[in-house]
PQR file of N, CA, C, O and H, with PARSE charges and radii, in Angstrom:
ATOM      1  N   MET A   1      -0.493  13.164  -3.508 -0.4000 1.5000
ATOM      2  CA  MET A   1      -1.189  14.224  -2.827 -0.0000 2.0000
ATOM      3  C   MET A   1      -2.555  14.374  -3.476  0.5500 1.7000
ATOM      4  O   MET A   1      -2.691  14.427  -4.698 -0.5500 1.4000
ATOM      5  N   GLU A   2      -3.553  14.441  -2.621 -0.4000 1.5000
ATOM      6  CA  GLU A   2      -4.918  14.614  -3.112 -0.0000 2.0000
ATOM      7  C   GLU A   2      -5.443  15.953  -2.605  0.5500 1.7000
ATOM      8  O   GLU A   2      -5.319  16.272  -1.422 -0.5500 1.4000
ATOM      9  H   GLU A   2      -3.443  14.398  -1.628  0.4000 1.0000
ATOM     10  N   PHE A   3      -6.026  16.727  -3.507 -0.4000 1.5000
ATOM     11  CA  PHE A   3      -6.498  18.068  -3.171 -0.0000 2.0000
ATOM     12  C   PHE A   3      -8.000  18.224  -3.314  0.5500 1.7000
ATOM     13  O   PHE A   3      -8.507  19.346  -3.291 -0.5500 1.4000
ATOM     14  H   PHE A   3      -6.127  16.468  -4.468  0.4000 1.0000
ATOM     15  N   GLY A   4      -8.704  17.144  -3.457 -0.4000 1.5000
ATOM     16  CA  GLY A   4     -10.141  17.213  -3.629 -0.0000 2.0000
ATOM     17  C   GLY A   4     -10.540  16.809  -5.033  0.5500 1.7000
ATOM     18  O   GLY A   4      -9.712  16.368  -5.830 -0.5500 1.4000
ATOM     19  H   GLY A   4      -8.292  16.233  -3.475  0.4000 1.0000
ATOM     20  N   THR A   5     -11.807  16.967  -5.318 -0.4000 1.5000
ATOM     21  CA  THR A   5     -12.318  16.470  -6.588 -0.0000 2.0000
ATOM     22  C   THR A   5     -11.977  17.361  -7.779  0.5500 1.7000
ATOM     23  O   THR A   5     -11.981  16.879  -8.911 -0.5500 1.4000
ATOM     24  H   THR A   5     -12.479  17.325  -4.671  0.4000 1.0000
ATOM     25  N   LYS A   6     -11.683  18.638  -7.566 -0.4000 1.5000
ATOM     26  CA  LYS A   6     -11.427  19.553  -8.683 -0.0000 2.0000
ATOM     27  C   LYS A   6      -9.976  19.559  -9.141  0.5500 1.7000
ATOM     28  O   LYS A   6      -9.684  20.009 -10.249 -0.5500 1.4000
ATOM     29  H   LYS A   6     -11.680  19.031  -6.646  0.4000 1.0000
ATOM     30  N   ALA A   7      -9.080  19.078  -8.326 -0.4000 1.5000
ATOM     31  CA  ALA A   7      -7.655  19.068  -8.679 -0.0000 2.0000
ATOM     32  C   ALA A   7      -7.189  17.623  -8.855  0.5500 1.7000
ATOM     33  O   ALA A   7      -7.667  16.728  -8.158 -0.5500 1.4000
ATOM     34  H   ALA A   7      -9.317  18.713  -7.426  0.4000 1.0000
ATOM     35  N   PRO A   8      -6.268  17.394  -9.773 -0.5600 1.5000
ATOM     36  CA  PRO A   8      -5.782  16.018  -9.984  0.2800 2.0000
ATOM     37  C   PRO A   8      -4.906  15.550  -8.822  0.5500 1.7000
ATOM     38  O   PRO A   8      -4.299  16.360  -8.120 -0.5500 1.4000
ATOM     39  N   THR A   9      -4.852  14.246  -8.633 -0.4000 1.5000
ATOM     40  CA  THR A   9      -3.957  13.654  -7.643 -0.0000 2.0000
ATOM     41  C   THR A   9      -2.546  13.686  -8.212  0.5500 1.7000
ATOM     42  O   THR A   9      -2.344  13.442  -9.401 -0.5500 1.4000
ATOM     43  H   THR A   9      -5.345  13.588  -9.203  0.4000 1.0000
ATOM     44  N   ILE A  10      -1.571  13.988  -7.360 -0.4000 1.5000
ATOM     45  CA  ILE A  10      -0.171  14.108  -7.775 -0.0000 2.0000
ATOM     46  C   ILE A  10       0.670  13.168  -6.925  0.5500 1.7000
ATOM     47  O   ILE A  10       0.454  13.053  -5.719 -0.5500 1.4000
ATOM     48  H   ILE A  10      -1.735  14.186  -6.393  0.4000 1.0000
ATOM     49  N   ALA A  11       1.626  12.495  -7.553 -0.4000 1.5000
ATOM     50  CA  ALA A  11       2.590  11.667  -6.816 -0.0000 2.0000
ATOM     51  C   ALA A  11       3.848  12.500  -6.624  0.5500 1.7000
ATOM     52  O   ALA A  11       4.391  13.044  -7.585 -0.5500 1.4000
ATOM     53  H   ALA A  11       1.801  12.588  -8.533  0.4000 1.0000
ATOM     54  N   TYR A  12       4.310  12.599  -5.383 -0.4000 1.5000
ATOM     55  CA  TYR A  12       5.511  13.351  -5.046 -0.0000 2.0000
ATOM     56  C   TYR A  12       6.604  12.362  -4.691  0.5500 1.7000
ATOM     57  O   TYR A  12       6.407  11.490  -3.845 -0.5500 1.4000
ATOM     58  H   TYR A  12       3.869  12.157  -4.602  0.4000 1.0000
ATOM     59  N   VAL A  13       7.755  12.494  -5.333 -0.4000 1.5000
ATOM     60  CA  VAL A  13       8.884  11.605  -5.089 -0.0000 2.0000
ATOM     61  C   VAL A  13      10.053  12.449  -4.602  0.5500 1.7000
ATOM     62  O   VAL A  13      10.520  13.342  -5.309 -0.5500 1.4000
ATOM     63  H   VAL A  13       7.916  13.203  -6.020  0.4000 1.0000
ATOM     64  N   ASP A  14      10.518  12.165  -3.400 -0.4000 1.5000
ATOM     65  CA  ASP A  14      11.660  12.860  -2.819 -0.0000 2.0000
ATOM     66  C   ASP A  14      12.844  11.910  -2.869  0.5500 1.7000
ATOM     67  O   ASP A  14      12.800  10.829  -2.282 -0.5500 1.4000
ATOM     68  H   ASP A  14      10.138  11.439  -2.826  0.4000 1.0000
ATOM     69  N   SER A  15      13.899  12.304  -3.564 -0.4000 1.5000
ATOM     70  CA  SER A  15      15.049  11.417  -3.685 -0.0000 2.0000
ATOM     71  C   SER A  15      16.340  12.212  -3.628  0.5500 1.7000
ATOM     72  O   SER A  15      16.325  13.443  -3.635 -0.5500 1.4000
ATOM     73  H   SER A  15      13.935  13.182  -4.041  0.4000 1.0000
ATOM     74  N   ILE A  16      17.443  11.510  -3.570 -0.4000 1.5000
ATOM     75  CA  ILE A  16      18.745  12.141  -3.526 -0.0000 2.0000
ATOM     76  C   ILE A  16      19.017  12.939  -4.809  0.5500 1.7000
ATOM     77  O   ILE A  16      19.817  13.875  -4.809 -0.5500 1.4000
ATOM     78  H   ILE A  16      17.455  10.510  -3.564  0.4000 1.0000
ATOM     79  N   ALA A  17      18.346  12.560  -5.892 -0.4000 1.5000
ATOM     80  CA  ALA A  17      18.520  13.245  -7.178 -0.0000 2.0000
ATOM     81  C   ALA A  17      17.639  14.487  -7.291  0.5500 1.7000
ATOM     82  O   ALA A  17      17.778  15.259  -8.240 -0.5500 1.4000
ATOM     83  H   ALA A  17      17.696  11.800  -5.892  0.4000 1.0000
ATOM     84  N   GLY A  18      16.743  14.685  -6.340 -0.4000 1.5000
ATOM     85  CA  GLY A  18      15.851  15.835  -6.361 -0.0000 2.0000
ATOM     86  C   GLY A  18      14.409  15.427  -6.186  0.5500 1.7000
ATOM     87  O   GLY A  18      14.089  14.248  -6.038 -0.5500 1.4000
ATOM     88  H   GLY A  18      16.630  14.058  -5.569  0.4000 1.0000
ATOM     89  N   ASN A  19      13.550  16.416  -6.206 -0.4000 1.5000
ATOM     90  CA  ASN A  19      12.120  16.180  -6.017 -0.0000 2.0000
ATOM     91  C   ASN A  19      11.435  16.103  -7.375  0.5500 1.7000
ATOM     92  O   ASN A  19      11.776  16.836  -8.304 -0.5500 1.4000
ATOM     93  H   ASN A  19      13.810  17.374  -6.327  0.4000 1.0000
ATOM     94  N   VAL A  20      10.467  15.205  -7.470 -0.4000 1.5000
ATOM     95  CA  VAL A  20       9.735  15.026  -8.715 -0.0000 2.0000
ATOM     96  C   VAL A  20       8.242  14.999  -8.389  0.5500 1.7000
ATOM     97  O   VAL A  20       7.815  14.356  -7.430 -0.5500 1.4000
ATOM     98  H   VAL A  20      10.190  14.610  -6.715  0.4000 1.0000
ATOM     99  N   TYR A  21       7.466  15.701  -9.195 -0.4000 1.5000
ATOM    100  CA  TYR A  21       6.015  15.681  -9.090 -0.0000 2.0000
ATOM    101  C   TYR A  21       5.475  15.012 -10.347  0.5500 1.7000
ATOM    102  O   TYR A  21       5.715  15.484 -11.458 -0.5500 1.4000
ATOM    103  H   TYR A  21       7.813  16.223  -9.974  0.4000 1.0000
ATOM    104  N   LEU A  22       4.754  13.926 -10.174 -0.4000 1.5000
ATOM    105  CA  LEU A  22       4.186  13.194 -11.301 -0.0000 2.0000
ATOM    106  C   LEU A  22       2.688  13.471 -11.355  0.5500 1.7000
ATOM    107  O   LEU A  22       1.983  13.330 -10.356 -0.5500 1.4000
ATOM    108  H   LEU A  22       4.559  13.543  -9.271  0.4000 1.0000
ATOM    109  N   GLU A  23       2.216  13.860 -12.519 -0.4000 1.5000
ATOM    110  CA  GLU A  23       0.813  14.228 -12.653 -0.0000 2.0000
ATOM    111  C   GLU A  23       0.037  13.326 -13.609  0.5500 1.7000
ATOM    112  O   GLU A  23      -1.194  13.321 -13.581 -0.5500 1.4000
ATOM    113  H   GLU A  23       2.788  13.975 -13.331  0.4000 1.0000
ATOM    114  N   LYS A  24       0.728  12.569 -14.449 -0.4000 1.5000
ATOM    115  CA  LYS A  24       0.018  11.696 -15.382 -0.0000 2.0000
ATOM    116  C   LYS A  24      -0.707  10.614 -14.589  0.5500 1.7000
ATOM    117  O   LYS A  24      -0.146  10.010 -13.674 -0.5500 1.4000
ATOM    118  H   LYS A  24       1.728  12.573 -14.472  0.4000 1.0000
ATOM    119  N   GLU A  25      -1.960  10.382 -14.958 -0.4000 1.5000
ATOM    120  CA  GLU A  25      -2.786   9.424 -14.220 -0.0000 2.0000
ATOM    121  C   GLU A  25      -2.131   8.049 -14.131  0.5500 1.7000
ATOM    122  O   GLU A  25      -2.184   7.404 -13.084 -0.5500 1.4000
ATOM    123  H   GLU A  25      -2.416  10.872 -15.701  0.4000 1.0000
ATOM    124  N   ARG A  26      -1.513   7.597 -15.221 -0.4000 1.5000
ATOM    125  CA  ARG A  26      -0.851   6.283 -15.244 -0.0000 2.0000
ATOM    126  C   ARG A  26       0.286   6.223 -14.219  0.5500 1.7000
ATOM    127  O   ARG A  26       0.420   5.236 -13.496 -0.5500 1.4000
ATOM    128  H   ARG A  26      -1.470   8.121 -16.071  0.4000 1.0000
ATOM    129  N   ASP A  27       1.100   7.276 -14.158 -0.4000 1.5000
ATOM    130  CA  ASP A  27       2.221   7.317 -13.206 -0.0000 2.0000
ATOM    131  C   ASP A  27       1.721   7.362 -11.766  0.5500 1.7000
ATOM    132  O   ASP A  27       2.243   6.665 -10.896 -0.5500 1.4000
ATOM    133  H   ASP A  27       0.991   8.078 -14.746  0.4000 1.0000
ATOM    134  N   VAL A  28       0.720   8.177 -11.527 -0.4000 1.5000
ATOM    135  CA  VAL A  28       0.164   8.300 -10.173 -0.0000 2.0000
ATOM    136  C   VAL A  28      -0.426   6.966  -9.739  0.5500 1.7000
ATOM    137  O   VAL A  28      -0.242   6.548  -8.596 -0.5500 1.4000
ATOM    138  H   VAL A  28       0.296   8.743 -12.234  0.4000 1.0000
ATOM    139  N   ARG A  29      -1.130   6.299 -10.638 -0.4000 1.5000
ATOM    140  CA  ARG A  29      -1.738   5.000 -10.321 -0.0000 2.0000
ATOM    141  C   ARG A  29      -0.676   3.982  -9.906  0.5500 1.7000
ATOM    142  O   ARG A  29      -0.891   3.212  -8.970 -0.5500 1.4000
ATOM    143  H   ARG A  29      -1.280   6.639 -11.567  0.4000 1.0000
ATOM    144  N   LYS A  30       0.467   3.972 -10.596 -0.4000 1.5000
ATOM    145  CA  LYS A  30       1.556   3.045 -10.248 -0.0000 2.0000
ATOM    146  C   LYS A  30       2.047   3.298  -8.828  0.5500 1.7000
ATOM    147  O   LYS A  30       2.278   2.352  -8.074 -0.5500 1.4000
ATOM    148  H   LYS A  30       0.642   4.598 -11.356  0.4000 1.0000
ATOM    149  N   PHE A  31       2.208   4.570  -8.458 -0.4000 1.5000
ATOM    150  CA  PHE A  31       2.677   4.883  -7.108 -0.0000 2.0000
ATOM    151  C   PHE A  31       1.646   4.528  -6.055  0.5500 1.7000
ATOM    152  O   PHE A  31       2.000   4.060  -4.973 -0.5500 1.4000
ATOM    153  H   PHE A  31       2.020   5.338  -9.070  0.4000 1.0000
ATOM    154  N   ILE A  32       0.372   4.744  -6.357 -0.4000 1.5000
ATOM    155  CA  ILE A  32      -0.682   4.379  -5.412 -0.0000 2.0000
ATOM    156  C   ILE A  32      -0.705   2.866  -5.206  0.5500 1.7000
ATOM    157  O   ILE A  32      -0.822   2.396  -4.074 -0.5500 1.4000
ATOM    158  H   ILE A  32       0.084   5.124  -7.236  0.4000 1.0000
ATOM    159  N   GLN A  33      -0.593   2.107  -6.288 -0.4000 1.5000
ATOM    160  CA  GLN A  33      -0.584   0.646  -6.182 -0.0000 2.0000
ATOM    161  C   GLN A  33       0.620   0.162  -5.377  0.5500 1.7000
ATOM    162  O   GLN A  33       0.488  -0.724  -4.533 -0.5500 1.4000
ATOM    163  H   GLN A  33      -0.498   2.489  -7.208  0.4000 1.0000
ATOM    164  N   THR A  34       1.786   0.737  -5.636 -0.4000 1.5000
ATOM    165  CA  THR A  34       2.987   0.338  -4.893 -0.0000 2.0000
ATOM    166  C   THR A  34       2.855   0.681  -3.422  0.5500 1.7000
ATOM    167  O   THR A  34       3.201  -0.130  -2.562 -0.5500 1.4000
ATOM    168  H   THR A  34       1.893   1.457  -6.323  0.4000 1.0000
ATOM    169  N   PHE A  35       2.356   1.881  -3.121 -0.4000 1.5000
ATOM    170  CA  PHE A  35       2.167   2.280  -1.728 -0.0000 2.0000
ATOM    171  C   PHE A  35       1.193   1.336  -1.025  0.5500 1.7000
ATOM    172  O   PHE A  35       1.421   0.941   0.118 -0.5500 1.4000
ATOM    173  H   PHE A  35       2.076   2.539  -3.819  0.4000 1.0000
ATOM    174  N   ASP A  36       0.110   0.977  -1.710 -0.4000 1.5000
ATOM    175  CA  ASP A  36      -0.861   0.055  -1.115 -0.0000 2.0000
ATOM    176  C   ASP A  36      -0.232  -1.309  -0.820  0.5500 1.7000
ATOM    177  O   ASP A  36      -0.520  -1.911   0.214 -0.5500 1.4000
ATOM    178  H   ASP A  36      -0.075   1.298  -2.639  0.4000 1.0000
ATOM    179  N   LEU A  37       0.625  -1.799  -1.722 -0.4000 1.5000
ATOM    180  CA  LEU A  37       1.303  -3.080  -1.496 -0.0000 2.0000
ATOM    181  C   LEU A  37       2.250  -3.009  -0.294  0.5500 1.7000
ATOM    182  O   LEU A  37       2.287  -3.927   0.526 -0.5500 1.4000
ATOM    183  H   LEU A  37       0.858  -1.310  -2.562  0.4000 1.0000
ATOM    184  N   VAL A  38       3.005  -1.931  -0.194 -0.4000 1.5000
ATOM    185  CA  VAL A  38       3.937  -1.766   0.933 -0.0000 2.0000
ATOM    186  C   VAL A  38       3.162  -1.659   2.240  0.5500 1.7000
ATOM    187  O   VAL A  38       3.531  -2.274   3.240 -0.5500 1.4000
ATOM    188  H   VAL A  38       2.975  -1.185  -0.859  0.4000 1.0000
ATOM    189  N   ARG A  39       2.090  -0.877   2.227 -0.4000 1.5000
ATOM    190  CA  ARG A  39       1.279  -0.719   3.438 -0.0000 2.0000
ATOM    191  C   ARG A  39       0.663  -2.048   3.858  0.5500 1.7000
ATOM    192  O   ARG A  39       0.611  -2.350   5.050 -0.5500 1.4000
ATOM    193  H   ARG A  39       1.791  -0.378   1.414  0.4000 1.0000
ATOM    194  N   ALA A  40       0.196  -2.850   2.901 -0.4000 1.5000
ATOM    195  CA  ALA A  40      -0.410  -4.148   3.214 -0.0000 2.0000
ATOM    196  C   ALA A  40       0.616  -5.133   3.765  0.5500 1.7000
ATOM    197  O   ALA A  40       0.264  -6.015   4.548 -0.5500 1.4000
ATOM    198  H   ALA A  40       0.239  -2.605   1.932  0.4000 1.0000
ATOM    199  N   ALA A  41       1.882  -4.993   3.366 -0.4000 1.5000
ATOM    200  CA  ALA A  41       2.922  -5.914   3.822 -0.0000 2.0000
ATOM    201  C   ALA A  41       3.408  -5.583   5.232  0.5500 1.7000
ATOM    202  O   ALA A  41       4.031  -6.421   5.884 -0.5500 1.4000
ATOM    203  H   ALA A  41       2.168  -4.276   2.730  0.4000 1.0000
ATOM    204  N   GLY A  42       3.135  -4.390   5.697 -0.4000 1.5000
ATOM    205  CA  GLY A  42       3.613  -3.965   7.018 -0.0000 2.0000
ATOM    206  C   GLY A  42       2.704  -4.451   8.134  0.5500 1.7000
ATOM    207  O   GLY A  42       1.610  -4.956   7.885 -0.5500 1.4000
ATOM    208  H   GLY A  42       2.629  -3.709   5.167  0.4000 1.0000
ATOM    209  N   PRO A  43       3.171  -4.292   9.369 -0.5600 1.5000
ATOM    210  CA  PRO A  43       2.352  -4.705  10.510  0.2800 2.0000
ATOM    211  C   PRO A  43       1.181  -3.740  10.719  0.5500 1.7000
ATOM    212  O   PRO A  43       1.185  -2.619  10.211 -0.5500 1.4000
ATOM    213  N   ASP A  44       0.194  -4.192  11.465 -0.4000 1.5000
ATOM    214  CA  ASP A  44      -0.915  -3.321  11.839 -0.0000 2.0000
ATOM    215  C   ASP A  44      -0.371  -2.162  12.668  0.5500 1.7000
ATOM    216  O   ASP A  44       0.639  -2.315  13.356 -0.5500 1.4000
ATOM    217  H   ASP A  44       0.190  -5.103  11.877  0.4000 1.0000
ATOM    218  N   PRO A  45      -1.024  -1.014  12.611 -0.5600 1.5000
ATOM    219  CA  PRO A  45      -0.533   0.142  13.377  0.2800 2.0000
ATOM    220  C   PRO A  45      -0.347  -0.152  14.868  0.5500 1.7000
ATOM    221  O   PRO A  45       0.567   0.386  15.493 -0.5500 1.4000
ATOM    222  N   GLN A  46      -1.201  -0.996  15.438 -0.4000 1.5000
ATOM    223  CA  GLN A  46      -1.072  -1.326  16.858 -0.0000 2.0000
ATOM    224  C   GLN A  46       0.174  -2.165  17.128  0.5500 1.7000
ATOM    225  O   GLN A  46       0.722  -2.123  18.229 -0.5500 1.4000
ATOM    226  H   GLN A  46      -1.943  -1.433  14.930  0.4000 1.0000
ATOM    227  N   GLU A  47       0.622  -2.924  16.134 -0.4000 1.5000
ATOM    228  CA  GLU A  47       1.789  -3.790  16.296 -0.0000 2.0000
ATOM    229  C   GLU A  47       3.102  -3.073  16.000  0.5500 1.7000
ATOM    230  O   GLU A  47       4.164  -3.546  16.405 -0.5500 1.4000
ATOM    231  H   GLU A  47       0.177  -2.958  15.240  0.4000 1.0000
ATOM    232  N   THR A  48       3.048  -1.953  15.307 -0.4000 1.5000
ATOM    233  CA  THR A  48       4.250  -1.277  14.845 -0.0000 2.0000
ATOM    234  C   THR A  48       5.219  -0.916  15.966  0.5500 1.7000
ATOM    235  O   THR A  48       6.412  -1.179  15.813 -0.5500 1.4000
ATOM    236  H   THR A  48       2.185  -1.569  14.978  0.4000 1.0000
ATOM    237  N   PRO A  49       4.785  -0.328  17.087 -0.5600 1.5000
ATOM    238  CA  PRO A  49       5.753   0.009  18.137  0.2800 2.0000
ATOM    239  C   PRO A  49       6.549  -1.205  18.625  0.5500 1.7000
ATOM    240  O   PRO A  49       7.758  -1.105  18.831 -0.5500 1.4000
ATOM    241  N   ALA A  50       5.890  -2.337  18.809 -0.4000 1.5000
ATOM    242  CA  ALA A  50       6.583  -3.540  19.271 -0.0000 2.0000
ATOM    243  C   ALA A  50       7.578  -4.030  18.223  0.5500 1.7000
ATOM    244  O   ALA A  50       8.682  -4.454  18.567 -0.5500 1.4000
ATOM    245  H   ALA A  50       4.907  -2.418  18.642  0.4000 1.0000
ATOM    246  N   VAL A  51       7.200  -3.976  16.957 -0.4000 1.5000
ATOM    247  CA  VAL A  51       8.102  -4.399  15.876 -0.0000 2.0000
ATOM    248  C   VAL A  51       9.344  -3.507  15.866  0.5500 1.7000
ATOM    249  O   VAL A  51      10.465  -4.007  15.766 -0.5500 1.4000
ATOM    250  H   VAL A  51       6.303  -3.631  16.677  0.4000 1.0000
ATOM    251  N   LEU A  52       9.151  -2.199  15.970 -0.4000 1.5000
ATOM    252  CA  LEU A  52      10.292  -1.271  15.970 -0.0000 2.0000
ATOM    253  C   LEU A  52      11.182  -1.463  17.191  0.5500 1.7000
ATOM    254  O   LEU A  52      12.405  -1.364  17.089 -0.5500 1.4000
ATOM    255  H   LEU A  52       8.241  -1.793  16.052  0.4000 1.0000
ATOM    256  N   GLU A  53      10.579  -1.735  18.341 -0.4000 1.5000
ATOM    257  CA  GLU A  53      11.367  -1.999  19.548 -0.0000 2.0000
ATOM    258  C   GLU A  53      12.210  -3.266  19.379  0.5500 1.7000
ATOM    259  O   GLU A  53      13.372  -3.297  19.785 -0.5500 1.4000
ATOM    260  H   GLU A  53       9.586  -1.815  18.424  0.4000 1.0000
ATOM    261  N   ASP A  54      11.633  -4.302  18.786 -0.4000 1.5000
ATOM    262  CA  ASP A  54      12.378  -5.543  18.529 -0.0000 2.0000
ATOM    263  C   ASP A  54      13.562  -5.279  17.598  0.5500 1.7000
ATOM    264  O   ASP A  54      14.661  -5.785  17.826 -0.5500 1.4000
ATOM    265  H   ASP A  54      10.689  -4.277  18.456  0.4000 1.0000
ATOM    266  N   ILE A  55      13.334  -4.493  16.558 -0.4000 1.5000
ATOM    267  CA  ILE A  55      14.417  -4.178  15.610 -0.0000 2.0000
ATOM    268  C   ILE A  55      15.507  -3.389  16.316  0.5500 1.7000
ATOM    269  O   ILE A  55      16.691  -3.660  16.118 -0.5500 1.4000
ATOM    270  H   ILE A  55      12.441  -4.082  16.373  0.4000 1.0000
ATOM    271  N   ALA A  56      15.129  -2.426  17.131 -0.4000 1.5000
ATOM    272  CA  ALA A  56      16.116  -1.624  17.854 -0.0000 2.0000
ATOM    273  C   ALA A  56      16.933  -2.492  18.803  0.5500 1.7000
ATOM    274  O   ALA A  56      18.146  -2.313  18.911 -0.5500 1.4000
ATOM    275  H   ALA A  56      14.167  -2.206  17.292  0.4000 1.0000
ATOM    276  N   ARG A  57      16.288  -3.428  19.490 -0.4000 1.5000
ATOM    277  CA  ARG A  57      17.010  -4.345  20.394 -0.0000 2.0000
ATOM    278  C   ARG A  57      18.007  -5.183  19.615  0.5500 1.7000
ATOM    279  O   ARG A  57      19.154  -5.345  20.032 -0.5500 1.4000
ATOM    280  H   ARG A  57      15.302  -3.574  19.402  0.4000 1.0000
ATOM    281  N   GLU A  58      17.568  -5.715  18.482 -0.4000 1.5000
ATOM    282  CA  GLU A  58      18.456  -6.533  17.650 -0.0000 2.0000
ATOM    283  C   GLU A  58      19.660  -5.724  17.159  0.5500 1.7000
ATOM    284  O   GLU A  58      20.773  -6.244  17.088 -0.5500 1.4000
ATOM    285  H   GLU A  58      16.636  -5.583  18.143  0.4000 1.0000
ATOM    286  N   MET A  59      19.439  -4.484  16.830 -0.4000 1.5000
ATOM    287  CA  MET A  59      20.537  -3.642  16.327 -0.0000 2.0000
ATOM    288  C   MET A  59      21.566  -3.354  17.430  0.5500 1.7000
ATOM    289  O   MET A  59      22.764  -3.270  17.164 -0.5500 1.4000
ATOM    290  H   MET A  59      18.534  -4.062  16.887  0.4000 1.0000
ATOM    291  N   HIS A  60      21.090  -3.208  18.647 -0.4000 1.5000
ATOM    292  CA  HIS A  60      22.004  -2.912  19.754 -0.0000 2.0000
ATOM    293  C   HIS A  60      22.775  -4.151  20.213  0.5500 1.7000
ATOM    294  O   HIS A  60      23.818  -4.029  20.856 -0.5500 1.4000
ATOM    295  H   HIS A  60      20.116  -3.276  18.863  0.4000 1.0000
ATOM    296  N   GLN A  61      22.268  -5.340  19.888 -0.4000 1.5000
ATOM    297  CA  GLN A  61      22.940  -6.576  20.296 -0.0000 2.0000
ATOM    298  C   GLN A  61      24.108  -6.918  19.370  0.5500 1.7000
ATOM    299  O   GLN A  61      24.966  -7.723  19.734 -0.5500 1.4000
ATOM    300  H   GLN A  61      21.420  -5.439  19.366  0.4000 1.0000
ATOM    301  N   THR A  62      24.150  -6.327  18.198 -0.4000 1.5000
ATOM    302  CA  THR A  62      25.220  -6.662  17.252 -0.0000 2.0000
ATOM    303  C   THR A  62      26.376  -5.698  17.361  0.5500 1.7000
ATOM    304  O   THR A  62      27.363  -5.832  16.637 -0.5500 1.4000
ATOM    305  H   THR A  62      23.453  -5.674  17.902  0.4000 1.0000
TER
END
């Protein structure tokens, strides 16, 4: 979460074990890097609906 230049960026983790807010710059940087890698590996936003439709079709065929 980014709140502007006066407040630090915070990484929010929602999990079955509970919610965690990470404020250390090193921890936040790791989450930003991981998010960027996941986002880069995914399809373009314009392609996403077709990809999801294909997955849904495959799930219904099994």
